[in-house]
C-alpha positions as CSV (number, residue, x, y, z in Angstrom):
1,X,77.3,101.8,108.7
2,X,75.9,105.0,107.8
3,X,74.7,106.2,104.5
4,X,76.3,109.5,104.3
5,X,76.7,110.8,100.7
6,X,77.2,114.6,101.4
7,X,80.1,115.9,103.7
8,X,81.9,120.1,103.6
9,X,85.0,119.7,104.2
10,X,87.7,122.6,104.5
11,X,91.4,121.1,103.5
12,X,94.6,123.1,104.1
13,X,97.9,122.4,102.1
14,X,101.2,122.5,103.9
15,X,103.0,125.9,103.8
16,X,106.8,125.9,102.0
17,X,109.6,126.2,104.2
18,X,111.5,129.5,104.7
19,X,114.8,130.1,103.2
20,X,117.9,130.0,105.5
21,X,120.5,132.6,106.0
22,X,124.0,130.7,106.8
23,X,127.3,131.1,106.1
24,X,130.4,128.1,105.8
25,X,132.2,128.8,108.6
26,X,135.0,125.8,108.8
27,X,138.8,125.6,109.5
28,X,141.6,125.9,106.7
29,X,138.3,127.4,104.1
30,X,138.8,130.8,104.0
31,X,136.0,132.9,102.6
32,X,133.6,129.9,102.5
33,X,130.7,132.0,101.6
34,X,126.8,131.5,101.8
35,X,126.0,128.1,102.5
36,X,122.3,128.8,103.4
37,X,119.9,126.3,102.2
38,X,116.1,126.4,100.6
39,X,113.2,125.5,102.4
40,X,111.1,122.3,101.3
41,X,108.2,122.6,99.6
42,X,104.6,121.8,101.4
43,X,102.5,119.0,101.2
44,X,99.6,118.9,98.9
45,X,96.2,117.4,99.4
46,X,94.7,114.7,97.4
47,X,91.6,112.6,97.0
48,X,91.9,108.9,95.9
49,X,89.0,107.2,94.7
50,X,89.0,104.1,97.0
51,X,86.9,101.0,95.6
52,X,86.3,99.8,99.3
53,X,84.2,102.8,100.6
54,X,80.9,103.1,99.8
55,X,79.9,106.0,102.1
56,X,81.5,109.6,103.2
57,X,80.9,108.5,106.8
58,X,84.6,109.5,107.8
59,X,84.2,113.3,106.7
60,X,81.0,113.9,108.6
61,X,83.2,113.8,112.4
62,X,86.4,115.6,110.7
63,X,86.2,118.4,108.7
64,X,89.3,120.2,109.0
65,X,92.4,118.0,107.3
66,X,95.9,119.7,107.3
67,X,99.0,118.5,105.3
68,X,102.5,118.5,106.5
69,X,104.5,122.1,106.5
70,X,108.0,121.7,105.0
71,X,111.2,122.2,106.5
72,X,113.4,125.6,107.0
73,X,116.4,125.1,105.4
74,X,119.5,124.7,107.2
75,X,123.0,125.7,107.1
76,X,125.8,123.9,105.2
77,X,123.7,124.4,102.1
78,X,121.5,121.6,103.2
79,X,117.8,121.6,102.1
80,X,114.6,121.4,103.7
81,X,112.2,118.4,103.7
82,X,109.8,118.5,102.0
83,X,105.8,117.9,103.9
84,X,104.2,115.1,103.2
85,X,101.1,114.6,100.8
86,X,98.0,114.2,102.8
87,X,95.7,111.5,101.0
88,X,91.9,111.6,101.5
89,X,90.3,108.3,100.3
90,X,87.0,108.8,99.1
91,X,84.1,106.5,97.7
92,X,84.3,105.5,93.4
93,X,82.1,108.1,92.2
94,X,82.7,111.6,94.6
95,X,82.0,114.5,92.6
96,X,84.1,117.5,94.8
97,X,82.1,120.6,94.4
98,X,83.8,124.3,94.9
99,X,81.5,125.9,97.8
100,X,81.6,129.2,96.6
101,X,79.7,128.4,93.0
102,X,78.4,125.6,91.1
103,X,81.9,124.8,89.6
104,X,82.8,121.1,89.7
105,X,86.9,120.6,90.6
106,X,86.6,116.9,90.3
107,X,84.9,113.9,89.5
108,X,86.0,110.7,90.7
109,X,84.6,108.3,88.5
110,X,87.5,105.4,88.3
111,X,88.9,103.3,91.0
112,X,92.2,104.9,92.0
113,X,91.2,108.1,90.2
114,X,93.4,110.8,91.9
115,X,93.0,114.8,92.3
116,X,95.0,117.3,93.8
117,X,92.7,119.8,95.7
118,X,95.2,121.9,96.9
119,X,98.8,122.6,96.5
120,X,101.3,122.8,99.1
121,X,103.7,125.9,98.9
122,X,106.7,126.4,97.9
123,X,110.0,126.5,99.5
124,X,111.5,129.9,99.9
125,X,115.1,130.3,98.4
126,X,118.3,130.2,100.9
127,X,121.5,132.7,100.5
128,X,123.3,130.4,98.4
129,X,121.2,131.8,95.3
130,X,121.5,135.6,96.0
131,X,125.2,135.4,95.5
132,X,126.5,137.4,93.1
133,X,130.8,138.9,92.1
134,X,129.8,142.2,93.8
135,X,127.5,140.9,96.9
136,X,129.5,137.9,97.8
137,X,127.7,137.7,101.2
138,X,124.1,138.2,100.8
139,X,122.4,138.3,104.0
140,X,118.8,137.5,101.6
141,X,116.6,134.9,101.7
142,X,112.8,134.0,100.6
143,X,110.0,132.7,103.0
144,X,108.1,129.9,102.1
145,X,105.1,130.7,100.4
146,X,101.7,129.6,102.0
147,X,99.5,126.2,100.8
148,X,96.5,126.4,99.1
149,X,93.5,126.8,101.5
150,X,89.9,125.9,100.4
151,X,86.4,124.3,101.3
152,X,84.9,122.0,99.2
153,X,81.5,119.9,99.3
154,X,81.5,116.2,98.0
155,X,78.8,114.5,97.1
156,X,78.8,110.8,96.1
157,X,76.8,109.5,93.2
158,X,76.9,105.7,93.4
159,X,78.1,103.9,90.6
160,X,75.3,101.5,89.2
161,X,74.3,100.1,85.7
162,X,70.2,99.9,86.6
163,X,68.4,102.3,88.6
164,X,65.8,100.8,90.2
165,X,62.8,103.7,90.2
166,X,59.0,102.8,91.8
167,X,56.4,104.5,93.6
168,X,56.8,103.2,98.2
169,X,55.9,99.3,98.7
170,X,55.7,98.1,95.2
171,X,58.3,95.5,95.5
172,X,61.3,97.2,95.1
173,X,63.5,95.7,97.9
174,X,61.7,92.6,98.0
175,X,63.3,92.2,94.3
176,X,66.3,93.4,95.1
177,X,67.0,90.7,97.9
178,X,65.7,88.5,95.2
179,X,68.1,88.7,92.8
180,X,71.1,89.9,94.8
181,X,72.9,89.5,98.2
182,X,71.6,92.7,98.9
183,X,68.9,92.7,102.4
184,X,67.5,95.7,102.6
185,X,64.6,96.2,105.1
186,X,61.3,94.7,103.6
187,X,58.5,95.6,105.9
188,X,54.4,96.2,104.8
189,X,54.4,99.9,105.2
190,X,55.7,102.9,102.5
191,X,59.0,104.1,102.7
192,X,60.7,101.0,104.3
193,X,64.2,101.7,102.3
194,X,65.4,104.9,103.7
195,X,69.0,104.7,102.0
196,X,70.2,103.9,98.7
197,X,70.6,100.0,98.4
198,X,73.5,98.3,95.7
199,X,73.1,94.8,94.7
200,X,75.2,92.9,92.4
201,X,73.8,90.6,89.9
202,X,75.2,87.6,88.5
203,X,74.5,86.1,85.1
204,X,75.7,83.0,83.8
205,X,79.3,83.5,81.4
206,X,80.5,85.8,84.3
207,X,78.0,88.3,83.5
208,X,77.6,90.8,85.8
209,X,76.0,94.5,86.9
210,X,74.8,96.5,89.7
211,X,71.4,97.8,90.5
212,X,70.8,100.9,92.6
213,X,67.8,100.7,94.5
214,X,66.4,104.3,95.3
215,X,64.4,104.7,98.3
216,X,61.1,107.4,98.5
217,X,60.3,108.8,94.9
218,X,57.2,110.1,94.8
219,X,54.9,113.1,93.3
220,X,57.2,115.8,94.0
221,X,60.0,114.3,95.0
222,X,61.9,116.8,92.7
223,X,60.8,119.7,95.0
224,X,61.3,117.9,97.9
225,X,58.4,115.6,98.8
226,X,59.4,112.1,100.0
227,X,63.2,111.0,100.3
228,X,63.8,110.2,96.5
229,X,64.8,114.0,96.5
230,X,67.8,113.4,98.5
231,X,68.9,110.5,96.3
232,X,67.7,110.7,92.3
233,X,71.6,112.1,92.1
234,X,72.6,108.1,92.8
235,X,70.8,107.3,89.2
236,X,72.1,109.7,87.1
237,X,75.4,107.4,86.2
238,X,73.3,104.5,85.2
239,X,72.6,102.9,82.1
240,X,69.0,101.9,82.5
241,X,66.4,102.5,84.5
242,X,64.0,100.1,85.7
243,X,60.6,101.0,86.4
244,X,58.6,99.1,88.9
245,X,54.5,99.3,88.9
246,X,51.8,97.3,90.9
247,X,48.2,97.0,89.9
248,X,47.1,96.4,93.4
249,X,48.7,98.5,96.7
250,X,49.3,96.5,99.7
251,X,46.2,98.1,100.8
252,X,44.1,96.3,98.2
253,X,43.1,99.6,96.6
254,X,43.3,99.4,92.6
255,X,46.4,101.7,91.2
256,X,47.0,102.8,87.6
257,X,50.6,101.5,86.7
258,X,50.5,104.0,83.3
259,X,49.9,106.9,85.7
260,X,52.2,106.0,88.5
261,X,54.6,105.4,85.2
262,X,54.4,109.1,84.2
263,X,54.1,110.6,87.1
264,X,58.1,109.5,88.0
265,X,59.2,110.3,84.6
266,X,57.6,114.0,85.4
267,X,59.5,114.1,88.5
268,X,62.8,112.2,86.9
269,X,62.2,115.6,84.2
270,X,61.8,118.3,86.5
271,X,65.2,117.1,88.6
272,X,67.1,116.7,84.9
273,X,66.7,116.1,80.9
274,X,69.3,113.6,81.0
275,X,67.9,111.4,83.1
276,X,64.4,111.4,82.1
277,X,66.2,110.4,78.6
278,X,68.0,107.6,79.8
279,X,66.8,103.9,78.1
280,X,64.0,102.1,80.6
281,X,62.4,99.6,81.0
282,X,59.3,98.9,82.8
283,X,58.5,95.8,85.4
284,X,54.7,95.0,86.7
285,X,55.5,93.8,89.9
286,X,53.1,91.3,92.0
287,X,51.7,88.9,89.3
288,X,51.1,86.3,91.8
289,X,48.1,88.1,93.2
290,X,44.6,87.2,91.0
291,X,43.9,90.5,90.8
292,X,47.1,91.9,88.8
293,X,47.4,88.6,86.7
294,X,44.0,89.2,85.6
295,X,45.3,93.1,84.5
296,X,48.7,91.7,83.3
297,X,47.5,91.6,79.4
298,X,45.8,94.9,79.4
299,X,48.3,96.4,81.1
300,X,51.3,95.5,78.9
301,X,48.9,96.4,75.7
302,X,49.4,99.7,77.0
303,X,52.3,100.2,77.7
304,X,53.6,98.6,74.3
305,X,51.6,101.3,73.0
306,X,53.8,103.7,74.1
307,X,56.9,102.0,73.3
308,X,57.6,100.3,76.3
309,X,59.3,96.9,77.2
310,X,56.8,95.6,80.3
311,X,58.2,92.8,81.9
312,X,55.6,90.8,84.2
313,X,57.0,89.3,87.3
314,X,56.7,88.1,90.9
315,X,59.5,89.1,93.1
316,X,57.6,87.0,95.8
317,X,57.8,83.9,93.7
318,X,60.4,84.8,91.0
319,X,58.0,84.3,88.0
320,X,59.8,86.6,85.0
321,X,62.8,87.9,87.0
322,X,65.6,85.9,85.0
323,X,63.8,87.4,81.4
324,X,63.6,90.8,83.0
325,X,67.6,90.2,84.2
326,X,68.2,89.1,80.5
327,X,66.8,92.0,79.1
328,X,68.4,94.6,81.3
329,X,72.3,93.1,80.8
330,X,71.1,93.9,76.8
331,X,71.0,97.2,77.8
332,X,73.3,97.7,79.7
333,X,75.9,95.8,77.9
334,X,74.7,98.5,74.7
335,X,75.3,101.3,76.6
336,X,79.3,99.7,77.4
337,X,79.7,99.2,74.0
338,X,78.8,102.2,72.8
339,X,80.4,104.2,75.7
340,X,84.1,102.6,74.9
341,X,83.9,103.6,71.1
342,X,82.8,107.2,71.5
343,X,85.0,108.0,74.5
344,X,88.6,108.0,74.8
345,X,90.5,106.7,77.8
346,X,90.5,109.8,80.8
347,X,93.1,110.8,82.3
348,X,93.6,109.6,86.0
349,X,94.1,112.3,87.8
350,X,93.0,115.9,88.0
351,X,95.2,118.7,89.4
352,X,93.2,122.0,90.6
């Protein structure tokens, strides 16, 4: 399945039905009076967050959506039927933006969250509402009002607890395939991963958290270099960032992990100050290589001097991964506890 995380759609709520002009004409009912019913209300356009979806692919092929119109009123005091709401299901984590500005209409960050983005029109009154002692046979009715119509931009932000960052080919895909059932493409060339990958990590005592692997993050990503600028928003909701660094590249050339770490942090800061201020843990990968193991103590001391927690691991052999996952869990659990204490329960439905 293709990974589509942006889509622009045009929605039109249903128009209201027209009111009816009618009079009772029945045997043995003299002077029956007006009997025109009201028109039905138009259907709303509603977005619902569906936990079974992971992409906005459906909205790539169909861009226009219209809810059902309300029926017109009829005689014999019969009101028109209201139009059915149009339910559009989107992945959890979808943000709805108005295309005519930078206004957020809704943020569907919880499963089953709902947002009415276009209200249906109201049904018009039939002539039964216009009868007065001085006008007992009104020939007046009101038309239904049009439903709201607008264009919105859908933007998906993956819901993950841990954001996995690093230069291309540092071993992120191998790492996420080792700790979860995610199976991203792994190869010995840069930019192997072209889309974000989500992996669910299961620990003992039924503990679990979600890791998002963000591909193609290089220097200049915030300005559009590489692929990272497209996917940085997917780590905005994470609790902690895991930076993966290496001491030797796949070509055998030495790298400076601290320099790479600072470069990526500068990109995060350029993209979003809040993103750069998230808790961070660093993992030095490929310790199975003799060159990396020889420098491990030196690099660990360098990061400790800056106040960052460094874990020496090997995504291939599994060395050090268990301790790293426990450290990540502690940060994730701490973040969730603080969030539950500081935030009240949010309403499950929002209305434009």
